[in-house]
C-alpha positions in Angstrom: -1.4 -10.9 -32.8 -0.9 -7.4 -31.3 2.5 -5.8 -31.3 2.9 -2.2 -30.2 6.0 -0.3 -29.5 6.2 3.2 -28.1 8.3 5.6 -26.1 7.3 8.2 -23.6 8.9 10.3 -20.9 7.8 11.6 -17.5 7.6 15.3 -16.5 10.5 15.1 -14.0 13.4 17.5 -14.0 15.5 14.6 -15.4 13.0 12.6 -17.4 13.2 8.8 -17.4 12.4 7.5 -20.9 10.2 4.4 -21.1 10.1 1.9 -23.9 7.0 -0.4 -24.1 6.1 -3.4 -26.1 3.5 -6.2 -26.3 3.4 -9.7 -27.7 0.2 -11.7 -27.9 0.0 -15.5 -27.9 -2.8 -16.2 -30.4 -5.5 -14.4 -28.5 -5.1 -16.5 -25.3 -3.1 -13.8 -23.4 -0.1 -11.6 -23.8 3.2 -10.4 -22.3 4.0 -6.8 -21.8 7.3 -5.1 -20.9 8.6 -1.7 -20.1 12.3 -0.7 -20.1 13.3 2.6 -18.6 16.4 4.6 -19.3 17.5 4.1 -15.7 18.1 0.4 -16.6 15.1 -1.0 -14.8 12.2 -2.8 -16.4 8.8 -4.2 -15.6 7.4 -7.4 -17.2 3.8 -8.7 -17.0 2.0 -11.8 -18.3 -1.8 -12.0 -18.7 -3.7 -15.3 -19.2 -7.1 -14.3 -20.7 -8.5 -17.7 -21.4 -9.4 -20.4 -18.8 -8.3 -23.5 -20.7 -5.8 -25.1 -18.3 -2.8 -23.4 -20.0 -0.8 -20.5 -18.6 0.9 -17.6 -20.3 4.6 -17.3 -19.9 6.7 -14.3 -21.0 10.5 -14.0 -21.1 12.7 -11.1 -21.9 16.2 -11.7 -23.4 19.1 -9.3 -24.1 20.6 -10.8 -27.2 23.6 -8.3 -27.2 24.6 -9.5 -23.7 23.6 -13.1 -24.4 21.4 -13.5 -21.4 17.9 -14.0 -20.1 16.8 -10.9 -18.2 13.3 -11.8 -16.8 10.6 -14.4 -16.7 7.0 -14.2 -15.5 3.8 -16.3 -15.9 0.1 -16.0 -15.2 -1.9 -19.3 -14.9 -5.4 -18.5 -13.8 -7.2 -17.5 -17.0 -9.0 -14.8 -15.0 -7.9 -12.0 -17.3 -5.9 -10.4 -14.5 -2.2 -10.0 -14.8 0.6 -11.7 -13.0 1.5 -8.5 -11.3 4.5 -6.6 -12.3 7.9 -8.3 -11.9 10.5 -5.5 -11.6 14.1 -6.3 -12.8 17.4 -4.5 -13.3 17.5 -5.1 -17.0 21.0 -3.5 -17.2 20.4 -2.4 -20.8 22.3 0.0 -22.9 21.4 2.1 -25.9 21.4 -0.1 -29.0 21.1 -3.4 -27.1 19.3 -6.0 -29.2 16.4 -7.3 -27.1 13.4 -9.7 -27.6 10.5 -10.9 -25.6 8.9 -14.3 -26.2 5.3 -15.0 -25.0 3.8 -18.5 -25.1 1.0 -20.7 -23.9 2.2 -23.6 -21.7 0.4 -26.6 -20.2 1.5 -26.6 -16.6 4.7 -25.4 -15.0 6.9 -28.0 -16.9 4.8 -28.1 -20.1 6.1 -27.5 -23.6 5.5 -23.8 -24.7 3.2 -23.5 -27.7 1.7 -20.7 -29.8 4.8 -18.5 -29.1 5.2 -15.0 -30.4 8.4 -13.1 -30.3 8.9 -9.3 -30.5 12.4 -8.0 -31.4 13.5 -4.4 -30.5 16.6 -2.3 -29.8 16.8 -0.1 -26.7 16.4 3.5 -28.2 18.5 5.4 -25.6 
């Protein structure tokens, strides 16, 4: 399982801070997310193993009690789902988590789930 958290900023006059994190689902794929200080985020899913399962990733804001974003990749071709951009509407200190799982089909039961917990740093 790979979990990495980092922050960075751009070289703009008014920098936008970016918070990144990753959660791996037992080596079969991963979910990745970025949350910017402007309240928007990007979430990806990547299925790296052609086994009939898909990788699904969901971002939750536990402070606000809501699901923020969901994305999946089902082809096992080691290419990502493409970025799904959302208005995460996050605030400094919000408790967040992302859950990444393998799933057999669109209505299958999620297995091998990994969850990453984090707080928005700004």
